[in-house]
PDB file of the backbone (N, CA, C, O) and the ligand in Angstrom, with CONECT records:
HET     ZN  A 101       1
ATOM      1  N   UNK A   1      30.093 105.687-106.838  1.00  0.00           N
ATOM      2  CA  UNK A   1      30.457 104.305-106.551  1.00  0.00           C
ATOM      3  C   UNK A   1      30.172 104.015-105.073  1.00  0.00           C
ATOM      4  O   UNK A   1      30.604 104.747-104.183  1.00  0.00           O
ATOM      5  N   UNK A   2      29.460 102.963-104.851  1.00  0.00           N
ATOM      6  CA  UNK A   2      29.152 102.591-103.476  1.00  0.00           C
ATOM      7  C   UNK A   2      29.892 101.332-103.083  1.00  0.00           C
ATOM      8  O   UNK A   2      30.269 100.507-103.916  1.00  0.00           O
ATOM      9  N   UNK A   3      30.084 101.218-101.798  1.00  0.00           N
ATOM     10  CA  UNK A   3      30.763 100.056-101.270  1.00  0.00           C
ATOM     11  C   UNK A   3      30.188  99.786 -99.885  1.00  0.00           C
ATOM     12  O   UNK A   3      29.345 100.538 -99.397  1.00  0.00           O
ATOM     13  N   UNK A   4      30.637  98.736 -99.273  1.00  0.00           N
ATOM     14  CA  UNK A   4      30.150  98.506 -97.921  1.00  0.00           C
ATOM     15  C   UNK A   4      31.270  97.940 -97.059  1.00  0.00           C
ATOM     16  O   UNK A   4      32.256  97.397 -97.558  1.00  0.00           O
ATOM     17  N   UNK A   5      31.089  98.083 -95.760  1.00  0.00           N
ATOM     18  CA  UNK A   5      32.043  97.517 -94.820  1.00  0.00           C
ATOM     19  C   UNK A   5      31.289  96.633 -93.840  1.00  0.00           C
ATOM     20  O   UNK A   5      30.122  96.872 -93.530  1.00  0.00           O
ATOM     21  N   UNK A   6      31.972  95.622 -93.367  1.00  0.00           N
ATOM     22  CA  UNK A   6      31.426  94.767 -92.322  1.00  0.00           C
ATOM     23  C   UNK A   6      32.184  95.067 -91.033  1.00  0.00           C
ATOM     24  O   UNK A   6      33.414  95.037 -90.993  1.00  0.00           O
ATOM     25  N   UNK A   7      31.429  95.354 -89.996  1.00  0.00           N
ATOM     26  CA  UNK A   7      32.046  95.718 -88.722  1.00  0.00           C
ATOM     27  C   UNK A   7      31.436  94.876 -87.612  1.00  0.00           C
ATOM     28  O   UNK A   7      30.410  94.221 -87.794  1.00  0.00           O
ATOM     29  N   UNK A   8      32.084  94.911 -86.474  1.00  0.00           N
ATOM     30  CA  UNK A   8      31.565  94.224 -85.296  1.00  0.00           C
ATOM     31  C   UNK A   8      30.988  95.272 -84.357  1.00  0.00           C
ATOM     32  O   UNK A   8      31.674  96.223 -83.979  1.00  0.00           O
ATOM     33  N   UNK A   9      29.761  95.100 -83.992  1.00  0.00           N
ATOM     34  CA  UNK A   9      29.086  96.048 -83.115  1.00  0.00           C
ATOM     35  C   UNK A   9      29.801  96.122 -81.761  1.00  0.00           C
ATOM     36  O   UNK A   9      30.068  95.088 -81.147  1.00  0.00           O
ATOM     37  N   UNK A  10      30.112  97.329 -81.294  1.00  0.00           N
ATOM     38  CA  UNK A  10      30.798  97.457 -79.994  1.00  0.00           C
ATOM     39  C   UNK A  10      29.891  97.141 -78.810  1.00  0.00           C
ATOM     40  O   UNK A  10      30.373  96.980 -77.689  1.00  0.00           O
ATOM     41  N   UNK A  11      28.596  97.052 -79.046  1.00  0.00           N
ATOM     42  CA  UNK A  11      27.655  96.780 -77.962  1.00  0.00           C
ATOM     43  C   UNK A  11      27.351  95.292 -77.827  1.00  0.00           C
ATOM     44  O   UNK A  11      27.427  94.734 -76.732  1.00  0.00           O
ATOM     45  N   UNK A  12      27.007  94.654 -78.943  1.00  0.00           N
ATOM     46  CA  UNK A  12      26.521  93.269 -78.856  1.00  0.00           C
ATOM     47  C   UNK A  12      27.434  92.266 -79.555  1.00  0.00           C
ATOM     48  O   UNK A  12      27.170  91.064 -79.536  1.00  0.00           O
ATOM     49  N   UNK A  13      28.524  92.766 -80.181  1.00  0.00           N
ATOM     50  CA  UNK A  13      29.542  91.911 -80.787  1.00  0.00           C
ATOM     51  C   UNK A  13      29.053  91.136 -82.008  1.00  0.00           C
ATOM     52  O   UNK A  13      29.727  90.211 -82.462  1.00  0.00           O
ATOM     53  N   UNK A  14      27.897  91.500 -82.540  1.00  0.00           N
ATOM     54  CA  UNK A  14      27.432  90.893 -83.777  1.00  0.00           C
ATOM     55  C   UNK A  14      27.998  91.688 -84.958  1.00  0.00           C
ATOM     56  O   UNK A  14      28.097  92.913 -84.896  1.00  0.00           O
ATOM     57  N   UNK A  15      28.366  90.993 -86.022  1.00  0.00           N
ATOM     58  CA  UNK A  15      28.860  91.706 -87.190  1.00  0.00           C
ATOM     59  C   UNK A  15      27.691  92.082 -88.094  1.00  0.00           C
ATOM     60  O   UNK A  15      26.718  91.339 -88.223  1.00  0.00           O
ATOM     61  N   UNK A  16      27.811  93.243 -88.710  1.00  0.00           N
ATOM     62  CA  UNK A  16      26.806  93.663 -89.680  1.00  0.00           C
ATOM     63  C   UNK A  16      27.473  94.573 -90.697  1.00  0.00           C
ATOM     64  O   UNK A  16      28.573  95.079 -90.475  1.00  0.00           O
ATOM     65  N   UNK A  17      26.796  94.768 -91.804  1.00  0.00           N
ATOM     66  CA  UNK A  17      27.368  95.543 -92.901  1.00  0.00           C
ATOM     67  C   UNK A  17      26.589  96.825 -93.109  1.00  0.00           C
ATOM     68  O   UNK A  17      25.374  96.866 -92.920  1.00  0.00           O
ATOM     69  N   UNK A  18      27.297  97.867 -93.498  1.00  0.00           N
ATOM     70  CA  UNK A  18      26.643  99.116 -93.863  1.00  0.00           C
ATOM     71  C   UNK A  18      27.200  99.584 -95.206  1.00  0.00           C
ATOM     72  O   UNK A  18      28.368  99.365 -95.528  1.00  0.00           O
ATOM     73  N   UNK A  19      26.348 100.219 -95.961  1.00  0.00           N
ATOM     74  CA  UNK A  19      26.777 100.789 -97.232  1.00  0.00           C
ATOM     75  C   UNK A  19      27.560 102.067 -96.990  1.00  0.00           C
ATOM     76  O   UNK A  19      27.194 102.885 -96.146  1.00  0.00           O
ATOM     77  N   UNK A  20      28.628 102.227 -97.730  1.00  0.00           N
ATOM     78  CA  UNK A  20      29.434 103.445 -97.669  1.00  0.00           C
ATOM     79  C   UNK A  20      29.335 104.143 -99.022  1.00  0.00           C
ATOM     80  O   UNK A  20      29.532 103.531-100.072  1.00  0.00           O
ATOM     81  N   UNK A  21      29.032 105.415 -98.970  1.00  0.00           N
ATOM     82  CA  UNK A  21      28.999 106.204-100.197  1.00  0.00           C
ATOM     83  C   UNK A  21      30.359 106.866-100.370  1.00  0.00           C
ATOM     84  O   UNK A  21      30.671 107.842 -99.687  1.00  0.00           O
ATOM     85  N   UNK A  22      31.165 106.335-101.280  1.00  0.00           N
ATOM     86  CA  UNK A  22      32.515 106.860-101.482  1.00  0.00           C
ATOM     87  C   UNK A  22      32.519 108.310-101.941  1.00  0.00           C
ATOM     88  O   UNK A  22      33.469 109.051-101.688  1.00  0.00           O
ATOM     89  N   UNK A  23      31.457 108.702-102.610  1.00  0.00           N
ATOM     90  CA  UNK A  23      31.417 110.071-103.122  1.00  0.00           C
ATOM     91  C   UNK A  23      31.193 111.094-102.008  1.00  0.00           C
ATOM     92  O   UNK A  23      31.329 112.297-102.230  1.00  0.00           O
ATOM     93  N   UNK A  24      30.851 110.616-100.817  1.00  0.00           N
ATOM     94  CA  UNK A  24      30.595 111.533 -99.708  1.00  0.00           C
ATOM     95  C   UNK A  24      31.880 112.064 -99.093  1.00  0.00           C
ATOM     96  O   UNK A  24      31.830 112.924 -98.213  1.00  0.00           O
ATOM     97  N   UNK A  25      33.017 111.574 -99.535  1.00  0.00           N
ATOM     98  CA  UNK A  25      34.274 112.110 -99.042  1.00  0.00           C
ATOM     99  C   UNK A  25      35.213 111.026 -98.553  1.00  0.00           C
ATOM    100  O   UNK A  25      34.811 109.882 -98.338  1.00  0.00           O
ATOM    101  N   UNK A  26      36.482 111.409 -98.379  1.00  0.00           N
ATOM    102  CA  UNK A  26      37.507 110.447 -97.989  1.00  0.00           C
ATOM    103  C   UNK A  26      37.573 110.261 -96.481  1.00  0.00           C
ATOM    104  O   UNK A  26      38.275 109.381 -95.985  1.00  0.00           O
ATOM    105  N   UNK A  27      36.848 111.083 -95.769  1.00  0.00           N
ATOM    106  CA  UNK A  27      36.884 111.017 -94.316  1.00  0.00           C
ATOM    107  C   UNK A  27      35.465 111.240 -93.810  1.00  0.00           C
ATOM    108  O   UNK A  27      34.958 112.361 -93.847  1.00  0.00           O
ATOM    109  N   UNK A  28      34.840 110.200 -93.350  1.00  0.00           N
ATOM    110  CA  UNK A  28      33.426 110.296 -93.009  1.00  0.00           C
ATOM    111  C   UNK A  28      33.168 109.804 -91.592  1.00  0.00           C
ATOM    112  O   UNK A  28      33.736 108.804 -91.152  1.00  0.00           O
ATOM    113  N   UNK A  29      32.316 110.512 -90.900  1.00  0.00           N
ATOM    114  CA  UNK A  29      31.858 110.072 -89.590  1.00  0.00           C
ATOM    115  C   UNK A  29      30.338 110.092 -89.614  1.00  0.00           C
ATOM    116  O   UNK A  29      29.727 111.108 -89.944  1.00  0.00           O
ATOM    117  N   UNK A  30      29.742 108.982 -89.267  1.00  0.00           N
ATOM    118  CA  UNK A  30      28.282 108.954 -89.239  1.00  0.00           C
ATOM    119  C   UNK A  30      27.812 107.911 -88.230  1.00  0.00           C
ATOM    120  O   UNK A  30      28.581 107.069 -87.766  1.00  0.00           O
ATOM    121  N   UNK A  31      26.541 107.997 -87.913  1.00  0.00           N
ATOM    122  CA  UNK A  31      25.951 107.066 -86.949  1.00  0.00           C
ATOM    123  C   UNK A  31      24.995 106.138 -87.688  1.00  0.00           C
ATOM    124  O   UNK A  31      24.178 106.579 -88.497  1.00  0.00           O
ATOM    125  N   UNK A  32      25.109 104.868 -87.400  1.00  0.00           N
ATOM    126  CA  UNK A  32      24.203 103.883 -87.993  1.00  0.00           C
ATOM    127  C   UNK A  32      23.765 102.945 -86.872  1.00  0.00           C
ATOM    128  O   UNK A  32      24.580 102.513 -86.058  1.00  0.00           O
ATOM    129  N   UNK A  33      22.472 102.638 -86.839  1.00  0.00           N
ATOM    130  CA  UNK A  33      22.008 101.735 -85.790  1.00  0.00           C
ATOM    131  C   UNK A  33      22.393 100.296 -86.109  1.00  0.00           C
ATOM    132  O   UNK A  33      22.295  99.849 -87.252  1.00  0.00           O
ATOM    133  N   UNK A  34      22.827  99.590 -85.091  1.00  0.00           N
ATOM    134  CA  UNK A  34      23.154  98.175 -85.243  1.00  0.00           C
ATOM    135  C   UNK A  34      21.896  97.400 -85.653  1.00  0.00           C
ATOM    136  O   UNK A  34      20.807  97.635 -85.128  1.00  0.00           O
ATOM    137  N   UNK A  35      22.067  96.480 -86.594  1.00  0.00           N
ATOM    138  CA  UNK A  35      20.924  95.689 -87.064  1.00  0.00           C
ATOM    139  C   UNK A  35      20.403  94.752 -85.981  1.00  0.00           C
ATOM    140  O   UNK A  35      19.223  94.398 -85.972  1.00  0.00           O
ATOM    141  N   UNK A  36      21.276  94.355 -85.078  1.00  0.00           N
ATOM    142  CA  UNK A  36      20.899  93.364 -84.084  1.00  0.00           C
ATOM    143  C   UNK A  36      20.338  94.003 -82.817  1.00  0.00           C
ATOM    144  O   UNK A  36      19.255  93.635 -82.361  1.00  0.00           O
ATOM    145  N   UNK A  37      21.078  94.963 -82.247  1.00  0.00           N
ATOM    146  CA  UNK A  37      20.648  95.522 -80.963  1.00  0.00           C
ATOM    147  C   UNK A  37      20.075  96.939 -81.099  1.00  0.00           C
ATOM    148  O   UNK A  37      19.600  97.517 -80.122  1.00  0.00           O
ATOM    149  N   UNK A  38      20.124  97.490 -82.313  1.00  0.00           N
ATOM    150  CA  UNK A  38      19.517  98.791 -82.607  1.00  0.00           C
ATOM    151  C   UNK A  38      20.135  99.955 -81.823  1.00  0.00           C
ATOM    152  O   UNK A  38      19.529 101.021 -81.717  1.00  0.00           O
ATOM    153  N   UNK A  39      21.313  99.755 -81.285  1.00  0.00           N
ATOM    154  CA  UNK A  39      21.968 100.863 -80.616  1.00  0.00           C
ATOM    155  C   UNK A  39      22.793 101.654 -81.628  1.00  0.00           C
ATOM    156  O   UNK A  39      23.243 101.101 -82.631  1.00  0.00           O
ATOM    157  N   UNK A  40      22.992 102.953 -81.366  1.00  0.00           N
ATOM    158  CA  UNK A  40      23.706 103.782 -82.333  1.00  0.00           C
ATOM    159  C   UNK A  40      25.215 103.533 -82.309  1.00  0.00           C
ATOM    160  O   UNK A  40      25.870 103.703 -81.280  1.00  0.00           O
ATOM    161  N   UNK A  41      25.739 103.137 -83.434  1.00  0.00           N
ATOM    162  CA  UNK A  41      27.164 102.865 -83.577  1.00  0.00           C
ATOM    163  C   UNK A  41      27.776 103.978 -84.425  1.00  0.00           C
ATOM    164  O   UNK A  41      27.284 104.287 -85.510  1.00  0.00           O
ATOM    165  N   UNK A  42      28.847 104.570 -83.919  1.00  0.00           N
ATOM    166  CA  UNK A  42      29.502 105.627 -84.683  1.00  0.00           C
ATOM    167  C   UNK A  42      30.576 105.029 -85.580  1.00  0.00           C
ATOM    168  O   UNK A  42      31.456 104.296 -85.131  1.00  0.00           O
ATOM    169  N   UNK A  43      30.475 105.366 -86.859  1.00  0.00           N
ATOM    170  CA  UNK A  43      31.437 104.904 -87.852  1.00  0.00           C
ATOM    171  C   UNK A  43      32.394 106.021 -88.196  1.00  0.00           C
ATOM    172  O   UNK A  43      31.999 107.176 -88.357  1.00  0.00           O
ATOM    173  N   UNK A  44      33.661 105.658 -88.307  1.00  0.00           N
ATOM    174  CA  UNK A  44      34.649 106.598 -88.826  1.00  0.00           C
ATOM    175  C   UNK A  44      35.322 105.911 -90.000  1.00  0.00           C
ATOM    176  O   UNK A  44      36.127 104.995 -89.831  1.00  0.00           O
ATOM    177  N   UNK A  45      34.976 106.373 -91.192  1.00  0.00           N
ATOM    178  CA  UNK A  45      35.462 105.753 -92.420  1.00  0.00           C
ATOM    179  C   UNK A  45      36.528 106.640 -93.047  1.00  0.00           C
ATOM    180  O   UNK A  45      36.343 107.848 -93.195  1.00  0.00           O
ATOM    181  N   UNK A  46      37.639 106.024 -93.411  1.00  0.00           N
ATOM    182  CA  UNK A  46      38.709 106.751 -94.094  1.00  0.00           C
ATOM    183  C   UNK A  46      39.044 106.022 -95.389  1.00  0.00           C
ATOM    184  O   UNK A  46      39.203 104.802 -95.405  1.00  0.00           O
ATOM    185  N   UNK A  47      39.149 106.783 -96.469  1.00  0.00           N
ATOM    186  CA  UNK A  47      39.507 106.205 -97.762  1.00  0.00           C
ATOM    187  C   UNK A  47      40.814 106.847 -98.207  1.00  0.00           C
ATOM    188  O   UNK A  47      40.893 108.067 -98.345  1.00  0.00           O
ATOM    189  N   UNK A  48      41.839 106.031 -98.431  1.00  0.00           N
ATOM    190  CA  UNK A  48      43.134 106.594 -98.798  1.00  0.00           C
ATOM    191  C   UNK A  48      43.222 106.821-100.306  1.00  0.00           C
ATOM    192  O   UNK A  48      42.276 106.545-101.043  1.00  0.00           O
ATOM    193  N   UNK A  49      44.363 107.325-100.747  1.00  0.00           N
ATOM    194  CA  UNK A  49      44.521 107.751-102.141  1.00  0.00           C
ATOM    195  C   UNK A  49      44.358 106.607-103.137  1.00  0.00           C
ATOM    196  O   UNK A  49      43.984 106.833-104.288  1.00  0.00           O
ATOM    197  N   UNK A  50      44.637 105.388-102.702  1.00  0.00           N
ATOM    198  CA  UNK A  50      44.512 104.249-103.606  1.00  0.00           C
ATOM    199  C   UNK A  50      43.114 103.637-103.568  1.00  0.00           C
ATOM    200  O   UNK A  50      42.849 102.632-104.227  1.00  0.00           O
ATOM    201  N   UNK A  51      42.226 104.250-102.792  1.00  0.00           N
ATOM    202  CA  UNK A  51      40.859 103.758-102.723  1.00  0.00           C
ATOM    203  C   UNK A  51      40.636 102.719-101.657  1.00  0.00           C
ATOM    204  O   UNK A  51      39.543 102.164-101.540  1.00  0.00           O
ATOM    205  N   UNK A  52      41.661 102.450-100.880  1.00  0.00           N
ATOM    206  CA  UNK A  52      41.537 101.481 -99.795  1.00  0.00           C
ATOM    207  C   UNK A  52      40.685 102.098 -98.680  1.00  0.00           C
ATOM    208  O   UNK A  52      40.923 103.220 -98.233  1.00  0.00           O
ATOM    209  N   UNK A  53      39.696 101.332 -98.255  1.00  0.00           N
ATOM    210  CA  UNK A  53      38.766 101.853 -97.272  1.00  0.00           C
ATOM    211  C   UNK A  53      39.017 101.199 -95.921  1.00  0.00           C
ATOM    212  O   UNK A  53      39.170  99.982 -95.820  1.00  0.00           O
ATOM    213  N   UNK A  54      39.056 102.028 -94.891  1.00  0.00           N
ATOM    214  CA  UNK A  54      39.176 101.470 -93.545  1.00  0.00           C
ATOM    215  C   UNK A  54      38.079 102.057 -92.680  1.00  0.00           C
ATOM    216  O   UNK A  54      37.646 103.190 -92.893  1.00  0.00           O
ATOM    217  N   UNK A  55      37.634 101.290 -91.712  1.00  0.00           N
ATOM    218  CA  UNK A  55      36.514 101.727 -90.910  1.00  0.00           C
ATOM    219  C   UNK A  55      36.745 101.377 -89.443  1.00  0.00           C
ATOM    220  O   UNK A  55      37.127 100.256 -89.105  1.00  0.00           O
ATOM    221  N   UNK A  56      36.506 102.352 -88.592  1.00  0.00           N
ATOM    222  CA  UNK A  56      36.556 102.102 -87.168  1.00  0.00           C
ATOM    223  C   UNK A  56      35.177 102.379 -86.589  1.00  0.00           C
ATOM    224  O   UNK A  56      34.491 103.308 -87.014  1.00  0.00           O
ATOM    225  N   UNK A  57      34.780 101.580 -85.630  1.00  0.00           N
ATOM    226  CA  UNK A  57      33.493 101.810 -84.980  1.00  0.00           C
ATOM    227  C   UNK A  57      33.690 102.039 -83.503  1.00  0.00           C
ATOM    228  O   UNK A  57      34.552 101.432 -82.868  1.00  0.00           O
ATOM    229  N   UNK A  58      32.888 102.915 -82.975  1.00  0.00           N
ATOM    230  CA  UNK A  58      32.900 103.149 -81.540  1.00  0.00           C
ATOM    231  C   UNK A  58      31.474 103.197 -81.033  1.00  0.00           C
ATOM    232  O   UNK A  58      30.544 103.514 -81.775  1.00  0.00           O
ATOM    233  N   UNK A  59      31.317 102.883 -79.784  1.00  0.00           N
ATOM    234  CA  UNK A  59      30.003 102.964 -79.170  1.00  0.00           C
ATOM    235  C   UNK A  59      29.739 104.371 -78.674  1.00  0.00           C
ATOM    236  O   UNK A  59      30.542 105.283 -78.874  1.00  0.00           O
ATOM    237  N   UNK A  60      28.628 104.524 -78.040  1.00  0.00           N
ATOM    238  CA  UNK A  60      28.233 105.809 -77.506  1.00  0.00           C
ATOM    239  C   UNK A  60      29.231 106.277 -76.449  1.00  0.00           C
ATOM    240  O   UNK A  60      29.697 105.480 -75.634  1.00  0.00           O
ATOM    241  N   UNK A  61      29.552 107.551 -76.464  1.00  0.00           N
ATOM    242  CA  UNK A  61      30.471 108.072 -75.446  1.00  0.00           C
ATOM    243  C   UNK A  61      29.695 108.736 -74.310  1.00  0.00           C
ATOM    244  O   UNK A  61      30.298 109.235 -73.360  1.00  0.00           O
TER     245      UNK A  61
HETATM  246 ZN    ZN A 101      24.656  95.619 -81.762  1.00  0.00          ZN2+
END
């Protein structure tokens, strides 16, 4: 089952969506380039027991 989240880019403040593969685990960290500014945005996705998905994004450290 796939899903997606919409986040706000920490670099350029534009919102964009990325697909999340729920089967990849309940706790995922990955890098996806922003669609607008093409900078690498780190995603931290957590899926709780009820299937609720939350996502935090951070910029480059
Ligand atoms: Zn951006």
